[in-house]
C-alpha positions in Angstrom: -10.9 13.6 -16.5 -13.7 15.9 -17.7 -15.8 17.1 -14.8 -19.4 18.2 -15.4 -20.2 21.7 -14.0 -23.1 24.0 -13.8 -26.8 23.8 -12.6 -27.8 21.4 -15.3 -25.1 18.9 -14.4 -26.1 19.0 -10.7 -29.8 18.7 -11.6 -29.2 15.7 -13.8 -27.3 13.7 -11.1 -29.7 14.7 -8.3 -32.9 13.9 -10.1 -31.7 10.6 -11.5 -30.4 9.3 -8.2 -32.7 7.2 -6.1 -30.2 6.8 -3.3 -28.5 9.8 -1.8 -25.5 9.0 0.4 -23.9 11.8 2.4 -20.6 12.0 4.1 -21.0 13.4 7.6 -18.2 15.8 8.5 -18.5 18.6 5.9 -21.6 17.9 3.9 -23.9 17.6 6.9 -22.0 19.4 9.7 -18.7 20.7 10.9 -18.1 18.0 13.6 -15.2 19.7 15.3 -16.6 23.3 15.2 -16.7 23.5 19.0 -14.0 21.0 19.8 -11.2 21.5 17.3 -9.8 18.4 15.6 -6.2 19.3 16.6 -7.2 19.1 20.2 -8.8 15.7 19.6 -5.7 14.5 17.9 -3.6 15.7 20.8 -5.7 13.9 23.3 -5.3 10.7 21.4 -1.5 11.2 21.2 -1.4 11.7 25.0 -3.1 8.4 25.5 -0.8 6.6 23.2 2.3 8.1 24.8 1.0 7.2 28.3 0.6 3.6 27.1 4.2 3.6 26.0 3.7 3.9 22.3 6.6 5.5 20.3 5.1 7.9 17.8 6.9 8.7 14.5 7.3 12.4 13.6 4.4 12.2 11.1 2.0 11.0 13.8 3.2 13.7 16.2 2.5 16.5 13.7 -0.8 15.1 12.6 -3.8 17.4 13.2 -6.4 14.9 11.9 -7.6 12.5 14.7 -8.6 10.0 12.0 -5.0 9.7 10.9 -3.8 9.2 14.5 -6.4 6.5 14.8 -5.1 4.9 11.6 -1.6 4.8 13.1 -3.0 2.9 16.1 -3.6 -0.1 13.9 0.1 -0.8 14.0 0.3 -0.8 17.8 -1.4 -4.0 18.6 -5.0 -5.1 19.3 -5.3 -3.6 22.8 -4.1 -0.1 21.9 -6.1 -0.1 18.6 -9.3 -0.9 20.5 -8.5 1.7 23.2 -8.0 4.3 20.4 -11.3 3.2 18.8 -13.2 3.8 22.1 -11.3 7.0 22.9 -11.9 8.5 19.5 -15.6 7.6 19.6 -16.0 9.2 23.0 -14.3 12.4 21.8 -16.3 12.5 18.6 -19.6 12.2 20.6 -18.4 15.1 22.8 -17.6 17.1 19.6 -20.9 16.2 18.0 -22.9 17.9 20.7 -21.5 21.2 19.5 -21.3 20.4 15.8 -22.4 23.2 13.4 -24.9 22.2 10.8 -23.9 22.9 7.2 -26.2 25.4 5.5 -28.6 23.5 3.2 -27.9 20.1 4.7 -31.1 19.7 6.5 -33.1 20.9 3.5 -31.3 18.4 1.3 -32.0 15.5 3.5 -35.7 16.4 3.9 -36.2 17.3 0.2 -34.6 14.0 -0.8 -37.0 12.1 1.4 -40.0 14.1 0.0 -38.8 13.1 -3.5 -38.9 9.4 -2.5 -35.2 9.0 -2.4 -33.5 7.0 0.3 -30.9 8.9 2.4 -27.9 7.4 4.1 -25.0 8.8 6.0 -21.7 7.2 5.1 -18.9 8.3 7.4 -15.5 7.5 8.8 -16.8 9.1 12.0 -18.4 6.8 14.5 -22.0 5.7 14.4 -22.5 7.1 17.9 -21.2 10.6 16.8 -23.4 10.6 13.7 -26.4 9.6 15.7 -25.8 12.2 18.4 -25.5 15.0 15.9 -28.5 14.0 13.7 -30.7 13.6 16.8 -29.6 17.0 18.1 -30.6 18.7 14.9 -33.9 16.8 14.5 -32.7 14.8 11.5 -32.3 11.3 12.8 -35.8 10.1 11.7 -35.2 11.7 8.2 -32.2 9.4 7.5 -32.8 5.8 6.4 -29.4 4.4 7.3 -26.1 5.2 9.0 -23.1 3.4 7.7 -20.2 4.6 9.8 -17.3 3.5 11.9 -17.8 0.7 14.4 -14.9 -1.6 13.6 -11.4 -1.1 15.1 -9.8 -1.8 11.8 -9.1 1.7 10.2 -8.5 -0.1 6.9 -12.3 -0.3 6.5 -12.7 3.5 6.5 -12.8 5.4 3.2 -11.0 5.4 0.7 -11.9 1.7 1.2 -15.4 1.4 -0.4 -16.5 -0.9 2.4 -18.9 1.6 4.2 -20.5 2.6 0.9 -21.0 -1.0 -0.2 -22.4 -1.7 3.2 -24.9 1.1 2.8 -25.9 -0.1 -0.7 -26.4 -3.6 0.5 -28.5 -2.6 3.5 -30.6 -0.2 1.4 -31.0 -2.8 -1.4 -29.7 0.0 -3.7 -28.6 -0.1 -7.3 -25.1 1.5 -7.6 -26.1 3.0 -10.9 -28.8 4.9 -9.2 -26.7 6.1 -6.2 -24.5 9.0 -5.4 -22.3 10.1 -2.6 -21.8 13.8 -1.6 -18.4 14.2 0.0 -15.8 16.8 0.6 -12.6 14.8 0.6 -10.4 12.9 -1.9 -11.1 9.7 0.0 -14.8 10.2 -0.5 -14.3 10.5 -4.3 -12.0 7.5 -4.4 -14.4 5.3 -2.4 -17.3 6.4 -4.6 -15.5 5.4 -7.8 -14.4 2.1 -6.3 -18.0 1.3 -5.4 -19.3 2.3 -8.8 -21.5 5.2 -7.7 -21.6 8.8 -8.8 -19.2 11.0 -6.9 -20.5 14.5 -6.0 -17.7 16.7 -4.6 -18.6 19.4 -2.1 -15.7 21.9 -2.0 -14.6 25.5 -2.5 -11.9 24.3 -4.8 -12.8 21.7 -7.3 -9.4 20.7 -8.6 -8.4 18.1 -6.0 -11.8 16.4 -6.0 -12.0 16.4 -9.8 -8.6 14.7 -9.9 -9.8 12.1 -7.4 -12.8 11.2 -9.6 -15.6 13.6 -8.8 -18.3 13.6 -11.5 -19.8 16.9 -10.3 -18.6 19.5 -7.9 -20.8 22.0 -5.9 -19.7 24.8 -3.6 -22.8 24.7 -1.4 -25.4 22.2 -0.4 -28.1 24.6 -1.5 -27.1 23.8 -5.1 -28.2 20.2 -4.5 -31.4 21.3 -2.9 -32.2 23.6 -5.8 -31.5 20.7 -8.2 -34.1 18.6 -6.5 -36.9 21.1 -6.8 -36.3 22.4 -10.3 -37.9 20.7 -13.3 
């Protein structure tokens, strides 16, 4: 795949989009800056073990709480729901100390000033996203939050469900929409939903391979693209 690079490519996608969708953890903030993700994953594992669940080695070594939650889907309805609630509570606790990504607030506000709709599309919980946006004075600048509420981890990205839900609720045209994300699953979900995939990363290779149309290394590049003619 040929990936577009450089200021002109970024300007083209940002100025043509009418709907700006943002992943939460990464593009907007570092959710687990003050409450490290491995600690959250450990707490979830402790709960699963206390409930009698037998964890495979892969789950025991996993530092990503989302992947521990995905594993809970195979443990029955009660444990899966318990993990949903536990992860949500831990994410909300983490969101209180989340560190805002430089340029994120400007991007959200500039997008609104440019008459673009802004939505957050995240595998994190709606409660955690709301807590963080409110703490940083950004909640009223966001039109929609399409994030995790369902106990089924199969609805999280790379499934395009959350993106399509956002498009439906915004009444958005996929051809005029983009998602800024920092993971392979963000790129995969964007391509499945038929929207432009903007990768936010220090290393472009893995996101380009996953379908990114454009890659930036800072959110400020997107802000600049909005204000330049």
